N, C-alpha and C positions, 0 to 999 in steps of 0.2 A: 717492411711489409707488416710486421706485427703492430707497429705504431699506427700505420694507416687504418687497420681494422679496428684498433682501439678508438681512434677518432671517429670512424664511421659509426661504431656501436654507440658512442657517446651522443652523437647527434640523433641517431635513431631513437634512443631512449628518451631524449628530450621531446621528440615529435610525438611519442606515444602519449605524453601527458600534456601536450599543448591543448588548450581549450579551443579546439577547432571543430566547428560544425560544417556540414556540407554547404557549399556556396549557394545552393538553391533552396535552402530550408525555409526561407521566408518569402520565396517567390510564388506568385499566383495563389496566395492563400484565399480561401473563400470568405475571409473576414478581415477586418482591419487589425493589424498588429505591428507595432514597431519592433525592429530587431532588438533582442535582448542585449544588454550591455555585457561585454566580455568580462568575466570574473578573473582578475589577475592578482598576484601577490608580490609584495616587495621581495627583491633579491637578497633575502637574509634568512638564515636558517640556524636552528639549534637542534642538537640531538639529545633525546631524553637520557642517554647514558651520562651526559654532562651533569645531570641533576640527581644522579645516584640511583636511577632506575635499574633494576636487575631483571633480566629475562629468564627467571627460574621457574615461572609458573606458580609460585607460592607467595611472593612478595607483592602486596598491593601497590602498584605503581601509580595509582591515581593522583596522590599528592605531588609526585614528581612531574607528571604530565600536566596537571593543572597549573603548577608553578611555572613550567616552561611556557604554557599558553599565556599566562598573565604577563610574563616578562616580555614575550614577543609582542603582545598586544600593546603594552605600555611603550615599547620602543618604536612603534609605528607600523608593526605588522611583519609578516613573513611566514615561514614554515616551521612546524615542529615535527622533527623526523623520528619515527619509530622504526628502528632497524630490524633486521632479521632476528627471530627469537620468539619464545613463548612468553607472553606478557599477561599477567593477571591484574585486573583493574576494577576499581569501583567507578562511580559516575564521573564522567568527563564533561566539562562545560566549555564550549567554544566561545570565543570573543571576537569582536570585530577585527577584520583584516588578518585573521590567522587561519592557516590551512594545516590540518593534521595530515601528514603524509606517511603512509605505511609502505615501506620498501618490500620488495618481493621476499617472501619467506617470513614476514612478520605475521604472527597470529595473536590478535588482541582478544582475550577471553574475559568476560565480565564475571565478577565474583558471585557465588551462590549465597553469600551472606546477605540476607534481605534487610538486615538492620542498616546497611550502607545506603539504602534507597529511601530517604524520608518522603513523607507525603507532600504533594504539591497540588495546588489548584490548577486545573487544566480543562480540556474538553476531550471526551472520548465517546465513541459511538454517536457523535453529533450533539452531545449534551454536556452542559457544564457540570463538573464533578471534581473529585480528587482521585489521583492515582499516585503510585510510587514514582519517585524521580526516575527519569529515563537514563539508561546507561550513557547515552550521548545526547546533549541538549544544547540549545541556544535560544535566547529570547531577546528580541529587539536588537539583534546584532546585524551588522552590515558587512558584506564581502567576507564570507566564511567558506571553508571547503574541507572535504575529506577526499584525498587522492591517493594514488599508488596502486600496488598490486598485492597488497596484503589481504588478510581475512579478519573480519570482525564478527565475533560469536557472542550472542546474548545469553547463552545458557538457559534458553527458554524452557527446557525440559523440566527444570525444577520449579517453574512457576505455573505451568499449564495443567489443567485437569485432562484426563484421558479416558475415552470410552473403551470398554472391553471389546466391543465388536470390531475395533480397528486394529487389534493385535492378535497374534497367534497365542495359543495356550502357554507356550514356553515364555513368550515375551510378557504376557500378563502376570505369570508367576514371578518372574524376575522383577517386574515393576513393584509388585506387592511387597516383596522382600526388601526393597530399597527404602521403605518407610511409607508415610502418608496413611490415608484411610480410604476405605471402600464404602460406597453408598449402601443404604439398607437393601436395595434391590440387587446389589452385586454387579451393577452395570457400569459404574463410573469410579475411577480412581481420583482422589483429591490429594494435593500435596500436603495437606494438613487438616486436622479437625476444625481449625478456625476457618479454613477455606470452605470446607463442607458446610459448616453452619452458615457462613455468609452467603453461599449460593442459594439458600432458602429465603434470603432477604432481598432478592433482586426484584425491582419494580419495572425495569425496562431493559431487557437483555442482560447487559453487564453493568447496569447502574443500580447500586443498592440504595436502601432507604435508611441509612444509619442516622441516628438522631442527635448524637453528641460526640464530643472529641474522644471520649473513652472508647466508643464503639468504632470510630474510624481507626484508631490505633490498634484495637483488639483484632480487627479483621483486615489489617493492612496487607496480609498475605494474599487476600483475594484481589487486591487492586493492582493487577499486573500492569507494568508500564509498556508503552511502545518503546522500541529500541532506540530509534533516532527521532527526537522531537525538536522541530524548528518552529517557533511561534513568533509571528510578526517580524520576520527577518527579511532583509532586502539584499539579494545576491547570495544564493546558496549553490555551491558547486560540489557535486558528487561525481567523481570520475575515476573509474578503474577498480576499486576494491570489490570484494565479495562481502555481502552482508547476510548473515544467516542466524537461524535458531533464535528468533526474537521471542520475548515473553508474551507479547500480544502482537499488534501490528508491527511491521518492521520499520518502515520509513513514513513519517507523518509530518509533512509541511503544512502548517496551519496559519492562514492569513498572511502568507508570504508573497513577496514579489520577486521576479527574476530568479526562478528556480531552474537549475540545469542539472540533468542527470545523464551521464554519458558513459557508455562502455562498462556498466556495472552489472554484477551478478547478484540476484536476490534469491536466497534458498531458505525454505522452511519445511519441516516435515509435512507430508501430505495430510497427516492426521492432526496437525497442530490447531487447536481451537483459536479462532480469531487470528490466524496466521497470515494476514494480508501481506502483500508485497509492498506496494506504494499506495498510500491514501492521500491524494492531493485535495486539500480541503480549503475552500474559500481563498484560493490563491489567484493572483493575476500575473500572467506572463510566465509560461513554463515550457521547457523543452525536455522530452525524455527520448533519448536517441541511442539506438543500438544496444539496448539492455536486455538481459534475459531473466526470466522469473520462473521459479519452480516452488510453489508455495502451498499452504494448507487452507487458504480461503481465496478471496478475490485477489487477482494479481495486480492490475493497474486500475485503480478505483478513483472515481471523481465524486467529491462530496461537498456539501456547503452547510452542514448543521441540520439538526433534527427538530421538527415541530416548533414549539414556541421559542426555544433557545436559538434555533437556526433563523427563524423569521425575525427575531429581535436583533440578531447580529446583522442580518440583511447584507451579507457579502457573498455574491456569487463566485463560483469558480469559473474563470474565464481566460481566454486567450492561451490555449495550450496546444502544443504540437507533440504528438507521440508517433515516432517513426522508426521503422526497421527494428522493432522489438520482437522477441520470441518468448512465448509463454508455454510452459510444459504443464505440469499439474496446477490446478487452481479451480476455484468455484466458477470463476469467470475470467476470460482473457482481458477484455476491456469492459469496464463496468461503470455505469452511472447510477448512483443511489446506494441504498435507499434513503440515506440522509442527504436530501437535496433541497431542504426548505428555503435556503437562501438563493437558489437558482443555479443553473449551469448553462453556459453559452460559449459559443465561438471555440469549438474544438476541432482539430484535424487529427485523425488516426489513419496512418498511411503505411502500406507495405509491411504488415506485421504477420507473424505466423503463430498459430495456436495448435498445439499438439497434445491431445488427451485431456483438455480441460473439461470440466463438467458442462459449462456453457461457453460459447464463443463470445458474441457481442451481447451484453446483458444490461438491460435498462429496468430498474425496479423502483417501486414506490408504493404508496397506499393512501387512502383517504386520511385526512388529518395532517399530512405533510405540508401541503401548499407548495409553492415554488414553481418555477418554470424552467424546463429544459428545452433549449432551442439552439438552432444553427450548429448542429453537429454534423460533420462530414467524415465519412468513413470510406476509404478507397484502397483496394488492393490487399485483401485479407485472404490468407491461405489457411485452411483448417483440416485436421485429420483426427479421426477417432474421438469425436465429441460425444460424451456420454448423454448429455441432454440436448438442448436446442442450440444449433449454430447461431441463430438470431432470435433473441427473446426480449419482448416487452411485457412486463408483468406488473400491473398496478394493483394487485391484490397481495403484495408481498407482506408476509406476517412474521418475518424473522426466521423463516425456515430456509433450508438449503435450496439451492436452485433446482435440484432434482425433486425434493419433496414438495416444493411449492407448485410445480406444474404437473405432477403425476396424475392428479385427479381431473385433468381437463379444465374447462372453463370454471373459474372460481365462483363461489357463492358470496354475495354481499352480506356479510354478517356483522358489519361495523355499525357503530352508533350513528344515528341520523345527524346529530349535531356536528359531526366531523365533516359534513358536506360543505361547510363554509370554508374549509381549507383543502380544496381539491388540487392535486398536482396536475400540471399541464405539460405534455410532451408534444413538441411540434417542430416543423422545419428540420427534419433529420434525413440526410441522404446517405444511402449505403450502396456502394457500387463495386464491381469487379471483385466478387467474392467466389471462391471455390472451396467446397468442403466435401470430403469423402468420409461419411460416417457420422450419423447424428440420429436423434430420436425423431421429434417433429422438425421438419426442415426449417420452417419459420413459424413462430408462435407469437401473435400480438394479442394481448389481453388487456383492453382498455377499460375505462369506466363509463357506464351508461350516462352519467351526469356530465362528464367532460371527456369525450372520446379523444384518443390520440389522433392527431391530424397533420396533414401535409407531410406524408412520409414518401420518400422516393426510393424505389428498389430497382437497380439497373445492372445488367450483366452479372447475374448470379446463377450459379449452378451448384446444387446441393444433392448429394446422395444420402437418403435417410430412411428410417424405418417407417415413418408416417408422413403424410402430406402436410402442407402448410395449413395453419388454422388462424382465423382472424376474428376478433370480437371487439366491437366498438372502436373502429378506426375509420376516419373520414379523410377524403382527399388523398387516398393512397394511389400512387402511380407506379406502374411496373413496366419494365421494358427488358425483354430477353431474360426473363426469370424462369428457371427450371428447377423444380423439386422432384427428383426421381426417386420413387418409392421402391426400395429393394426387397421388402418383405411383404 
């Protein structure tokens, strides 16, 4: 009998990590999309213990893990196993046909020694720039994965600035004692004086105007990396692990094809600056299935580059299915923009739940972006305790939080007239079968007078909110069975 249960458990454990999506996930899509190729790995594995890695939480095991990855890659592919234990690591680079597998009880924590993360050319906030090397990265790789039931922690608390109004007095005092510096007005804690000085040199949100190599190195402390960076990869599988506490964005696939994220947990502190969950940027072919997010910024965010850099890249984010996901805290549950200059099209968001997010469905951009967002279908969304708008289109986004951006009602056009040549366009968006109990304005659509949002369909929607729906500059809006019930 004992042998029988052992065999059953073995096969159950295999099924937990089989890359299996629902049989109907590609059926009756509102756009054309070929089923994504299943991402599989050769039946060959090595354990990092074999390479001298020690789970003592003090030894940097990155050299051992990277050596294991190199040898598995050179042998034709397979899995690199990280067993149960506390593992301290520097940057890890994945290579083609290699899967990093974290067993249950494995805690992979990245080092707070910032000298381990050299500067790299990349894209962040939609612009070409430099950032420190990501804790986990891959570029130009094919068929890679991170699987298992372990936890990956980016130690983002040593990288991020923090606002005083987001902490209790006791927490603030403890933070100050830990080191770093406080801003002149006493409202912001910075990890270092270099970070504080660099924050004054920003020209576009988090993009600085450093002029030479010495300045880039001097202020590298400011250049927080995303935790997982995948650039121009074909076939990326994330299945099972918890990804948490990232220095900036948590998961950033950029210009990738065939991205699959299944049964993952993404956690960042609610107060974490730029603590996005997933930023899918200029990718083609993606499935995000049965994942949960509890983060400090936008949870599931679709992007395609910002302004001139995004228009020059000219790669839309397209053909994505987001299904049966849950979002707890976050600035937005499902978000498009504001970096969408390369366009966004052919998206299905289905059967998702948002609990306590600032905004539920969030579309944002502004003059000067350009780009077209089209053919977005959203169906079957449940929401509760939304602090801002359950459904929000805001084309006057100025880099503010979702709450600050709409608190004043209809925005005033205070942008330069020459930006009118690059007007974003939002069209052909269908939102249906939405129920929400608790929100500010039930529905808020704030388009541009020069290029109104158009061809929007709202169907079978019931929202209990503090204020009624409000619409500005939207054309060809169709509604069917839409109720916004004002409770105050």
